[in-house]
C-alpha positions as CSV (number, residue, x, y, z in Angstrom):
1,M,15.6,3.1,2.6
2,P,14.6,0.0,0.5
3,K,16.6,-3.1,1.0
4,R,19.0,-3.7,-1.9
5,V,19.5,-7.1,-3.4
6,E,22.8,-7.6,-5.1
7,G,23.0,-9.9,-8.1
8,T,25.9,-10.8,-10.3
9,I,25.6,-11.3,-14.0
10,K,28.7,-12.6,-15.8
11,N,29.1,-12.5,-19.5
12,R,32.0,-13.3,-21.9
13,E,33.3,-9.8,-22.0
14,V,33.1,-8.6,-18.5
15,G,31.4,-9.6,-15.2
16,K,29.2,-6.9,-13.7
17,V,27.4,-6.4,-10.5
18,I,23.8,-5.0,-10.6
19,E,21.8,-4.0,-7.6
20,I,18.0,-4.2,-7.5
21,T,15.6,-3.7,-4.6
22,E,13.6,-6.6,-3.1
23,K,10.5,-5.0,-4.6
24,Q,12.0,-5.1,-8.1
25,K,13.0,-8.7,-7.6
26,K,9.4,-9.6,-6.5
27,N,8.0,-7.7,-9.5
28,M,10.3,-9.6,-11.9
29,L,9.3,-12.9,-10.4
30,H,5.7,-11.9,-10.6
31,A,6.1,-11.0,-14.3
32,L,7.4,-14.6,-14.9
33,G,4.6,-16.1,-12.8
34,L,7.0,-17.4,-10.2
35,D,4.9,-16.1,-7.3
36,Y,2.3,-18.7,-8.3
37,K,4.1,-21.6,-10.0
38,K,7.5,-23.2,-9.7
39,K,8.4,-22.8,-13.4
40,P,8.1,-19.5,-15.4
41,Y,5.0,-19.6,-17.6
42,R,4.7,-16.0,-18.8
43,N,6.8,-12.9,-19.2
44,Y,4.9,-9.6,-18.8
45,Y,4.0,-7.1,-16.2
46,C,1.3,-4.5,-17.0
47,C,1.4,-1.2,-15.0
48,S,1.6,2.5,-15.1
49,E,4.3,4.0,-17.5
50,N,5.6,5.9,-14.5
51,H,6.5,2.9,-12.5
52,E,9.9,3.9,-11.1
53,G,11.1,0.3,-10.3
54,W,10.5,-1.0,-13.8
55,K,12.0,2.1,-15.4
56,D,15.2,1.4,-13.4
57,L,15.2,-2.2,-14.5
58,V,14.9,-1.1,-18.2
59,E,17.8,1.3,-17.7
60,K,19.9,-1.5,-16.3
61,G,19.0,-3.8,-19.2
62,L,17.1,-6.3,-17.0
63,A,13.7,-5.5,-18.6
64,T,12.2,-4.0,-21.8
65,K,9.1,-1.8,-22.2
66,R,6.3,-1.8,-24.8
67,E,3.5,0.6,-25.1
68,S,0.0,-1.0,-25.0
69,S,-3.0,-0.2,-27.0
70,L,-5.0,3.0,-26.8
71,L,-7.7,1.1,-24.9
72,S,-5.5,0.5,-21.9
73,R,-5.5,4.1,-20.7
74,G,-1.7,4.6,-20.8
75,D,-0.6,1.4,-19.2
76,V,2.5,-0.3,-20.5
77,Y,3.9,-3.8,-20.5
78,F,7.3,-4.6,-19.1
79,F,9.2,-7.8,-20.0
80,V,12.1,-9.5,-18.2
81,T,15.2,-9.8,-20.4
82,E,17.6,-12.7,-20.7
83,E,20.0,-10.6,-18.5
84,G,17.2,-10.2,-15.9
85,S,16.4,-13.9,-15.9
86,K,20.1,-14.6,-15.3
87,L,20.1,-12.3,-12.4
88,L,17.1,-14.1,-10.9
89,G,18.7,-17.5,-11.7
90,V,15.8,-18.7,-13.8
91,K,15.2,-19.4,-17.5
92,L,12.7,-17.4,-19.5
93,P,9.6,-19.3,-20.5
94,K,9.5,-20.6,-24.1
95,D,7.1,-18.8,-26.4
């Protein structure tokens, strides 16, 4: 059973608790470049469309998904949302 990481996101309407796995947390940090740098410098993660961890993050509102071009053989891009960055306790990089 994967280890669960619990994070709390509070907004103006209602506070909510969202659980993610340690692997999901690592993937989100990698998407932001935080496995290499101290400050986020990017926001994307390219992988198979059937990546269960990212699909779960999208369903929870912590990430978004965008189809890539025909040349990429079915890969998709996932992006950490503002809600996801709050869960991680980091700011998204500026465009």
